[in-house]
Backbone as a chain_set.jsonl record, in Angstrom:
{"seq": "MNDTHAFLTPEKFNELKKELEHLKTVRRKEVAESLEYARSLGDLSENAEYQEARDMQAAIEERISYLEKTIKEAKIVSPDNHGDVVGLGSMVSIQKDGDKDKKEYNIVGSDEANIHERKLSYLSPLGEALMGKKKGDEFEFETPVGKQKYKVLKVE", "coords": {"N": [[0.831, -1.186, 0.0], [0.338, 2.302, -0.494], [1.991, 4.676, 1.377], [1.851, 7.441, 1.306], [-0.418, 8.62, 1.932], [-2.42, 9.166, 4.824], [-3.943, 6.591, 6.486], [-6.962, 6.442, 7.984], [-9.404, 5.784, 10.534], [-12.906, 6.663, 10.573], [-13.45, 7.792, 13.087], [-10.91, 8.608, 14.101], [-10.22, 10.455, 12.132], [-12.167, 12.465, 12.564], [-11.404, 13.178, 15.15], [-8.865, 14.31, 14.697], [-9.625, 16.503, 13.127], [-11.064, 17.991, 15.024], [-9.019, 18.57, 16.839], [-7.374, 20.183, 15.211], [-9.074, 22.375, 14.744], [-9.309, 23.36, 17.378], [-6.642, 24.088, 17.906], [-6.315, 26.136, 16.016], [-8.273, 28.032, 16.725], [-8.31, 28.388, 19.556], [-5.749, 27.812, 20.878], [-3.873, 29.267, 19.296], [-4.672, 31.891, 19.82], [-4.235, 32.031, 22.598], [-1.433, 31.766, 22.706], [-0.666, 34.002, 21.258], [-1.504, 36.001, 23.016], [0.223, 35.435, 25.145], [2.672, 36.027, 23.946], [2.346, 38.784, 23.508], [2.176, 39.715, 26.139], [4.737, 38.967, 27.076], [6.334, 40.558, 25.438], [5.74, 43.013, 26.489], [7.244, 43.066, 28.756], [9.726, 44.015, 28.218], [13.188, 44.059, 27.307], [13.832, 41.858, 24.801], [15.889, 40.135, 24.196], [16.865, 38.869, 26.458], [14.674, 37.665, 27.533], [13.043, 35.186, 28.909], [10.388, 34.304, 29.024], [9.326, 35.334, 26.679], [10.832, 33.909, 24.764], [9.998, 31.307, 25.343], [7.273, 31.485, 24.697], [7.507, 31.977, 21.949], [8.669, 29.562, 21.124], [6.557, 27.838, 21.739], [4.643, 28.834, 20.001], [5.833, 28.166, 17.544], [5.789, 25.365, 17.721], [3.024, 24.863, 17.78], [2.236, 25.896, 15.286], [3.634, 24.135, 13.638], [2.351, 21.727, 14.271], [-0.247, 22.331, 13.407], [0.199, 22.599, 10.66], [1.004, 19.959, 10.056], [-1.378, 18.554, 10.747], [-3.229, 19.7, 8.945], [-2.184, 18.832, 6.479], [-2.326, 16.036, 6.839], [-5.11, 15.622, 7.166], [-6.028, 16.583, 4.717], [-4.908, 14.71, 2.926], [-5.859, 12.327, 3.833], [-7.079, 8.98, 3.807], [-10.035, 7.496, 4.348], [-10.855, 4.675, 6.187], [-12.89, 1.809, 6.572], [-14.213, -0.878, 8.446], [-16.131, -2.48, 7.179], [-15.597, -2.948, 4.512], [-14.059, -5.101, 3.706], [-14.806, -7.767, 4.073], [-14.044, -11.086, 4.578], [-11.306, -10.918, 4.575], [-8.194, -9.847, 5.831], [-7.578, -6.458, 6.244], [-7.045, -2.869, 6.151], [-8.715, -1.451, 8.851], [-9.875, -3.787, 9.674], [-10.905, -6.057, 12.272], [-9.076, -8.344, 13.955], [-8.584, -11.613, 15.149], [-6.092, -13.514, 16.587], [-3.905, -16.334, 17.191], [-1.036, -17.384, 18.831], [1.272, -19.892, 17.865], [1.292, -22.685, 19.88], [0.388, -21.322, 22.098], [-2.359, -20.735, 24.366], [-3.809, -18.495, 24.698], [-5.642, -15.974, 22.975], [-5.266, -13.154, 20.8], [-6.535, -9.954, 20.014], [-6.692, -7.565, 17.45], [-7.072, -4.339, 16.002], [-6.66, -3.392, 12.755], [-4.928, -0.683, 11.622], [-4.009, 2.567, 10.2], [-0.673, 4.006, 10.238], [-0.631, 6.442, 11.675], [-2.547, 6.143, 13.566], [-1.943, 4.0, 15.144], [-1.697, 2.21, 18.208], [-0.568, 0.251, 20.512], [-1.389, -0.313, 23.096], [-4.075, 0.103, 23.004], [-4.757, -1.906, 21.385], [-4.543, -1.353, 18.688], [-3.179, -1.897, 15.734], [-0.598, -1.097, 13.521], [-0.714, -1.353, 10.005], [1.699, -1.353, 8.828], [3.507, -2.388, 10.591], [5.621, -5.18, 11.579], [3.998, -7.453, 12.346], [1.501, -6.529, 11.504], [1.932, -6.225, 8.701], [2.359, -8.913, 8.074], [-0.159, -9.945, 8.57], [-1.856, -8.759, 6.672], [-4.145, -9.367, 4.092], [-4.671, -11.963, 4.843], [-6.884, -14.744, 5.719], [-9.567, -16.135, 7.712], [-8.478, -18.946, 9.485], [-6.06, -19.139, 8.16], [-2.582, -19.785, 8.442], [0.428, -18.237, 9.481], [3.739, -16.81, 9.478], [6.18, -14.622, 10.904], [9.087, -12.528, 11.133], [10.71, -11.725, 14.167], [12.519, -9.897, 16.734], [13.303, -11.975, 18.418], [13.301, -14.182, 16.854], [11.554, -16.285, 14.411], [8.021, -16.182, 14.496], [5.063, -18.069, 14.793], [1.68, -17.918, 13.837], [-1.928, -18.194, 13.914], [-4.834, -17.253, 12.16], [-7.784, -16.592, 13.714], [-10.207, -15.253, 13.538], [-11.821, -12.849, 11.46], [-13.082, -9.693, 11.208]], "CA": [[0.0, 0.0, 0.0], [1.039, 3.566, -0.599], [1.9, 5.368, 2.654], [1.869, 8.885, 1.194], [-1.676, 9.02, 2.541], [-2.687, 8.635, 6.154], [-5.149, 5.779, 6.525], [-7.591, 6.739, 9.264], [-10.803, 5.424, 10.74], [-13.705, 7.894, 10.66], [-13.321, 8.364, 14.433], [-9.625, 9.304, 14.194], [-10.31, 11.601, 11.234], [-12.924, 13.503, 13.266], [-10.584, 13.61, 16.284], [-7.835, 15.209, 14.171], [-10.289, 17.745, 12.715], [-11.368, 18.749, 16.245], [-7.746, 19.087, 17.355], [-6.97, 21.274, 14.329], [-9.951, 23.518, 15.025], [-8.925, 23.867, 18.696], [-5.348, 24.761, 17.772], [-6.465, 27.361, 15.235], [-9.15, 29.02, 17.35], [-8.044, 28.623, 20.977], [-4.318, 27.831, 21.234], [-3.2, 30.391, 18.626], [-5.022, 33.116, 20.555], [-3.539, 31.989, 23.88], [-0.008, 32.013, 22.477], [-0.54, 35.409, 20.857], [-1.612, 36.782, 24.25], [1.47, 35.212, 25.883], [3.709, 36.801, 23.262], [2.091, 40.205, 23.765], [2.557, 39.963, 27.534], [6.197, 38.851, 27.181], [6.905, 41.753, 24.803], [5.539, 44.157, 27.391], [8.222, 43.0, 29.842], [10.94, 44.741, 27.859], [14.295, 43.498, 26.543], [13.49, 40.54, 24.279], [17.072, 39.284, 24.065], [17.051, 38.088, 27.687], [13.335, 37.45, 28.056], [12.744, 33.745, 28.827], [8.957, 34.128, 28.74], [9.138, 35.6, 25.258], [11.398, 32.779, 24.021], [9.108, 30.154, 25.564], [6.057, 31.72, 23.904], [7.883, 31.791, 20.541], [8.826, 28.119, 20.921], [5.211, 27.264, 21.749], [4.018, 29.251, 18.746], [6.417, 27.352, 16.468], [5.287, 23.995, 17.877], [1.604, 24.862, 17.394], [2.164, 26.071, 13.83], [4.097, 22.881, 13.035], [1.275, 20.737, 14.443], [-1.339, 22.742, 12.515], [0.62, 22.238, 9.305], [0.94, 18.496, 9.959], [-2.786, 18.133, 10.758], [-3.858, 20.114, 7.688], [-1.701, 17.92, 5.433], [-2.868, 14.707, 7.123], [-6.549, 15.645, 6.894], [-6.203, 16.76, 3.265], [-4.5, 13.519, 2.193], [-6.347, 11.132, 4.529], [-7.972, 7.996, 3.209], [-10.869, 6.978, 5.432], [-11.075, 3.233, 6.059], [-14.011, 1.291, 7.331], [-14.079, -2.328, 8.51], [-17.118, -3.234, 6.421], [-15.292, -3.06, 3.089], [-13.081, -6.16, 3.496], [-15.35, -9.11, 4.143], [-13.307, -12.013, 5.437], [-9.872, -10.761, 4.318], [-7.602, -8.821, 6.69], [-7.186, -5.215, 5.593], [-7.181, -1.713, 7.022], [-10.021, -1.37, 9.488], [-10.317, -5.111, 10.136], [-10.663, -6.537, 13.625], [-8.512, -9.673, 13.731], [-8.264, -12.428, 16.322], [-5.024, -14.447, 16.223], [-3.369, -17.152, 18.274], [0.358, -17.784, 18.615], [1.493, -21.335, 17.874], [1.682, -23.187, 21.19], [-0.275, -20.546, 23.152], [-3.809, -20.909, 24.486], [-4.41, -17.157, 24.662], [-5.799, -15.331, 21.673], [-5.106, -11.701, 20.83], [-7.343, -9.251, 19.025], [-6.13, -6.293, 17.01], [-7.721, -3.565, 14.96], [-5.62, -3.003, 11.808], [-5.111, 0.746, 11.355], [-2.878, 3.274, 9.603], [0.417, 4.266, 11.18], [-0.941, 7.592, 12.53], [-3.533, 5.76, 14.574], [-1.473, 2.826, 15.873], [-1.507, 2.304, 19.652], [-0.603, -1.151, 20.922], [-2.13, -0.402, 24.359], [-5.493, 0.059, 22.633], [-4.847, -3.022, 20.436], [-4.605, -0.806, 17.334], [-1.928, -2.348, 15.133], [-0.31, -0.505, 12.22], [-0.562, -2.303, 8.902], [3.106, -1.302, 8.431], [4.326, -3.098, 11.571], [5.9, -6.543, 11.104], [2.812, -8.303, 12.508], [0.47, -5.978, 10.625], [2.251, -6.603, 7.327], [2.163, -10.364, 7.928], [-1.6, -10.22, 8.615], [-2.589, -8.207, 5.533], [-4.554, -10.311, 3.056], [-4.955, -13.301, 5.396], [-8.281, -15.086, 5.974], [-9.796, -17.015, 8.852], [-7.892, -20.267, 9.312], [-4.703, -19.044, 7.603], [-1.442, -19.779, 9.338], [1.485, -17.403, 8.928], [4.843, -16.527, 10.383], [6.924, -13.409, 10.609], [10.351, -12.401, 11.858], [10.76, -10.807, 15.305], [13.888, -9.88, 17.287], [13.623, -13.252, 19.077], [13.156, -15.256, 15.875], [10.267, -16.4, 13.713], [6.836, -16.487, 15.293], [3.977, -18.638, 13.988], [0.349, -17.576, 14.309], [-3.079, -18.633, 13.135], [-5.933, -16.308, 12.164], [-8.992, -17.244, 14.237], [-11.42, -14.538, 13.148], [-11.649, -11.564, 10.78], [-14.349, -8.922, 11.146]], "C": [[0.872, 1.244, 0.0], [0.883, 4.33, 0.708], [2.065, 6.878, 2.514], [0.573, 9.454, 1.751], [-1.749, 8.443, 3.945], [-3.983, 7.837, 6.066], [-5.74, 5.918, 7.912], [-9.0, 6.173, 9.322], [-11.604, 6.732, 10.784], [-13.568, 8.581, 12.022], [-12.027, 9.173, 14.569], [-9.615, 10.541, 13.306], [-11.027, 12.757, 11.928], [-12.146, 14.051, 14.463], [-9.507, 14.6, 15.82], [-8.432, 16.541, 13.718], [-10.615, 18.618, 13.927], [-10.096, 19.351, 16.837], [-7.283, 20.283, 16.532], [-7.79, 22.532, 14.617], [-9.585, 24.163, 16.36], [-7.604, 24.635, 18.614], [-5.492, 26.103, 17.062], [-7.255, 28.437, 15.991], [-8.783, 29.361, 18.788], [-6.549, 28.799, 21.256], [-3.567, 28.974, 20.551], [-3.435, 31.691, 19.385], [-4.288, 33.166, 21.888], [-2.061, 32.319, 23.722], [0.219, 33.463, 22.056], [-0.61, 36.317, 22.082], [-0.346, 36.64, 25.102], [2.615, 36.009, 25.268], [3.558, 38.294, 23.548], [2.504, 40.575, 25.19], [4.084, 39.956, 27.674], [6.885, 40.058, 26.548], [6.817, 42.962, 25.733], [6.552, 44.177, 28.531], [9.553, 43.656, 29.492], [11.903, 43.951, 27.009], [14.021, 42.057, 26.111], [14.687, 39.604, 24.206], [17.307, 38.417, 25.298], [15.717, 37.755, 28.344], [12.942, 35.986, 27.855], [11.274, 33.497, 28.495], [8.665, 34.351, 27.26], [9.645, 34.424, 24.426], [10.515, 31.545, 24.146], [7.831, 30.29, 24.735], [6.349, 31.547, 22.412], [8.048, 30.314, 20.204], [7.468, 27.428, 20.855], [4.479, 27.601, 20.455], [4.535, 28.403, 17.583], [5.889, 25.922, 16.527], [3.832, 23.889, 17.431], [1.472, 24.997, 15.882], [2.627, 24.816, 13.096], [3.011, 21.816, 13.113], [0.094, 21.069, 13.53], [-1.015, 22.338, 11.082], [0.514, 20.728, 9.087], [-0.518, 18.023, 9.88], [-3.484, 18.504, 9.456], [-3.461, 19.173, 6.55], [-2.311, 16.529, 5.615], [-4.346, 14.631, 6.763], [-6.81, 15.748, 5.386], [-5.935, 15.465, 2.505], [-5.067, 12.222, 2.773], [-7.25, 10.27, 3.651], [-8.733, 7.373, 4.381], [-11.123, 5.498, 5.173], [-12.186, 2.808, 7.0], [-13.931, -0.228, 7.32], [-15.042, -3.097, 7.612], [-16.791, -3.359, 4.934], [-14.293, -4.175, 2.778], [-13.682, -7.549, 3.404], [-14.505, -9.956, 5.07], [-11.799, -11.958, 5.233], [-9.337, -9.624, 5.186], [-7.144, -7.639, 5.852], [-7.291, -4.085, 6.598], [-8.6, -1.64, 7.561], [-10.526, -2.694, 10.015], [-10.034, -5.3, 11.626], [-10.264, -7.999, 13.46], [-8.227, -10.346, 15.063], [-7.243, -13.472, 15.882], [-4.56, -15.22, 17.45], [-1.958, -17.59, 17.9], [0.465, -19.293, 18.731], [2.002, -21.765, 19.248], [1.065, -22.439, 22.357], [-1.761, -20.87, 23.189], [-4.523, -19.571, 24.374], [-4.529, -16.655, 23.234], [-5.647, -13.823, 21.862], [-5.941, -11.1, 19.715], [-6.718, -7.903, 18.728], [-7.041, -5.657, 15.973], [-6.597, -3.086, 14.045], [-5.898, -1.567, 11.352], [-3.896, 1.306, 10.621], [-1.855, 3.638, 10.668], [0.142, 5.446, 12.107], [-1.837, 7.221, 13.701], [-3.064, 4.62, 15.47], [-1.25, 3.133, 17.353], [-1.664, 0.899, 20.212], [-1.368, -1.331, 22.232], [-3.639, -0.465, 24.125], [-5.768, -1.054, 21.625], [-5.095, -2.527, 19.015], [-3.234, -1.012, 16.711], [-1.746, -1.73, 13.75], [-0.154, -1.598, 11.169], [0.878, -2.334, 8.406], [4.033, -1.998, 9.421], [4.603, -4.506, 11.056], [4.691, -7.483, 11.214], [1.689, -7.831, 11.59], [0.69, -6.353, 9.171], [1.993, -8.089, 7.086], [0.676, -10.726, 7.887], [-2.353, -9.787, 7.358], [-2.871, -9.287, 4.484], [-4.879, -11.71, 3.557], [-6.452, -13.467, 5.625], [-8.364, -15.962, 7.218], [-9.237, -18.405, 8.535], [-6.482, -20.255, 8.75], [-3.664, -19.087, 8.717], [-0.34, -18.969, 8.668], [2.595, -17.269, 9.951], [5.508, -15.24, 9.946], [8.115, -13.32, 11.539], [10.228, -11.364, 12.971], [12.203, -10.789, 15.823], [14.285, -11.198, 17.967], [13.456, -14.436, 18.132], [11.779, -15.278, 15.238], [9.169, -16.802, 14.686], [5.751, -17.005, 14.359], [2.645, -18.311, 14.658], [-0.705, -18.187, 13.398], [-4.166, -17.563, 13.266], [-7.194, -17.039, 12.597], [-10.274, -16.591, 13.728], [-11.038, -13.235, 12.472], [-13.005, -10.896, 10.713], [-14.117, -7.614, 10.438]], "O": [[2.017, 1.214, 0.451], [-0.243, 4.612, 1.118], [2.387, 7.546, 3.497], [0.485, 10.654, 2.013], [-1.21, 7.371, 4.22], [-5.005, 8.356, 5.618], [-5.105, 5.558, 8.903], [-9.698, 6.088, 8.311], [-11.029, 7.796, 11.011], [-13.57, 9.809, 12.101], [-12.041, 10.289, 15.089], [-9.058, 11.57, 13.689], [-10.557, 13.894, 11.891], [-12.217, 15.244, 14.76], [-9.268, 15.611, 16.48], [-7.816, 17.59, 13.901], [-10.465, 19.838, 13.874], [-10.093, 20.5, 17.281], [-6.847, 21.288, 17.092], [-7.237, 23.627, 14.72], [-9.554, 25.39, 16.463], [-7.473, 25.713, 19.194], [-4.87, 27.089, 17.455], [-6.932, 29.621, 15.899], [-8.929, 30.512, 19.2], [-6.134, 29.819, 21.806], [-2.704, 29.591, 21.174], [-2.517, 32.491, 19.571], [-3.774, 34.216, 22.274], [-1.502, 33.071, 24.521], [1.205, 34.078, 22.464], [0.137, 37.291, 22.177], [0.105, 37.61, 25.711], [3.428, 36.595, 25.983], [4.546, 38.982, 23.801], [3.108, 41.624, 25.415], [4.654, 40.837, 28.317], [7.901, 40.531, 27.056], [7.705, 43.815, 25.757], [6.705, 45.198, 29.203], [10.409, 43.835, 30.358], [11.489, 43.248, 26.087], [13.981, 41.148, 26.94], [14.509, 38.387, 24.158], [17.892, 37.339, 25.19], [15.639, 37.585, 29.56], [12.553, 35.592, 26.755], [10.959, 32.566, 27.754], [7.855, 33.641, 26.665], [8.973, 33.987, 23.492], [10.307, 30.821, 23.172], [7.365, 29.317, 24.142], [5.509, 31.019, 21.683], [7.625, 29.861, 19.14], [7.25, 26.546, 20.025], [3.783, 26.76, 19.885], [3.755, 27.974, 16.733], [5.578, 25.333, 15.492], [3.456, 22.92, 16.772], [0.678, 24.288, 15.264], [2.077, 24.47, 12.051], [2.773, 21.089, 12.148], [-0.499, 20.166, 12.94], [-1.866, 21.795, 10.378], [0.0, 20.274, 8.064], [-0.853, 17.185, 9.043], [-4.251, 17.705, 8.918], [-4.305, 18.767, 5.752], [-2.762, 15.917, 4.647], [-4.781, 13.675, 6.122], [-7.699, 15.084, 4.853], [-6.645, 15.149, 1.551], [-4.785, 11.138, 2.26], [-8.063, 10.768, 2.871], [-8.133, 6.796, 5.289], [-11.551, 5.111, 4.085], [-12.381, 3.379, 8.073], [-13.611, -0.816, 6.286], [-14.79, -4.264, 7.311], [-17.627, -3.832, 4.165], [-13.729, -4.194, 1.684], [-13.131, -8.419, 2.731], [-14.275, -9.584, 6.221], [-11.086, -12.859, 5.673], [-9.952, -8.561, 5.269], [-6.415, -7.8, 4.873], [-7.594, -4.317, 7.769], [-9.568, -1.755, 6.808], [-11.52, -2.723, 10.741], [-9.059, -4.775, 12.163], [-11.015, -8.796, 12.898], [-7.696, -9.728, 15.986], [-7.479, -14.222, 14.934], [-4.791, -14.814, 18.589], [-1.716, -18.096, 16.804], [-0.17, -19.904, 19.59], [3.023, -21.267, 19.722], [1.2, -22.872, 23.501], [-2.351, -21.236, 22.172], [-5.695, -19.512, 24.002], [-3.65, -16.874, 22.4], [-5.873, -13.294, 22.95], [-6.044, -11.656, 18.622], [-6.274, -7.192, 19.629], [-7.69, -6.34, 15.18], [-5.666, -2.434, 14.517], [-6.946, -1.272, 10.779], [-2.889, 0.621, 10.442], [-2.147, 3.583, 11.863], [0.639, 5.455, 13.233], [-1.87, 7.922, 14.712], [-3.725, 4.305, 16.46], [-0.692, 4.171, 17.708], [-2.785, 0.415, 20.369], [-1.942, -2.396, 22.461], [-4.383, -1.013, 24.938], [-6.866, -1.144, 21.074], [-5.771, -3.19, 18.228], [-2.255, -0.381, 17.109], [-2.634, -1.826, 12.903], [0.461, -2.635, 11.419], [1.252, -3.231, 7.651], [5.215, -2.184, 9.134], [3.887, -4.985, 10.177], [4.396, -8.224, 10.277], [1.006, -8.646, 10.969], [-0.247, -6.754, 8.481], [1.48, -8.479, 6.037], [0.294, -11.703, 7.243], [-3.376, -10.38, 7.014], [-1.975, -10.012, 4.052], [-5.316, -12.558, 2.779], [-7.195, -12.49, 5.714], [-7.353, -16.464, 7.709], [-9.487, -18.964, 7.467], [-5.773, -21.257, 8.849], [-3.845, -18.503, 9.785], [-0.185, -19.003, 7.447], [2.418, -17.571, 11.131], [5.416, -14.824, 8.791], [8.15, -13.954, 12.594], [9.713, -10.267, 12.756], [13.021, -11.596, 15.382], [15.473, -11.502, 18.079], [13.47, -15.584, 18.578], [10.947, -14.407, 15.49], [9.36, -17.64, 15.567], [5.539, -16.462, 13.275], [2.502, -18.412, 15.876], [-0.424, -18.63, 12.284], [-4.391, -17.031, 14.353], [-7.628, -17.986, 11.941], [-11.286, -17.258, 13.512], [-10.061, -12.59, 12.852], [-13.968, -11.478, 10.213], [-15.047, -6.823, 10.281]]}, "num_chains": 1, "name": "protein.A"}
């Protein structure tokens, strides 16, 4: 798959749009007020508050730029467009060879990945190995501790 686009679920897309709106309407104003206050303190060359406000302004503008680009180029994925084949948006249940425990992951784009929430990037080693698999498929992939074998138990 082409990673020049951010693959996002509808929920993550809306979350990023809300963050962008907040940064543009609230945070920009707060930083502008901080800059104005810091300027009023006098000598800007030795004014730590002014430098901190400038750094914050740069960070906010960088984040705004990133969010605008991500939102513009985003491809929205939905789990109901795959059927029984693992793809972006799929919920997958797998079992490691020799283990009794099963693990469930939601396959997402790299911007949305969060292993603590069981959101697995399709670009991760496990994510790449899962792409295109069906229920009942067995597969293996390389990890730092060697090859791991798994079986796909369920694809939603």
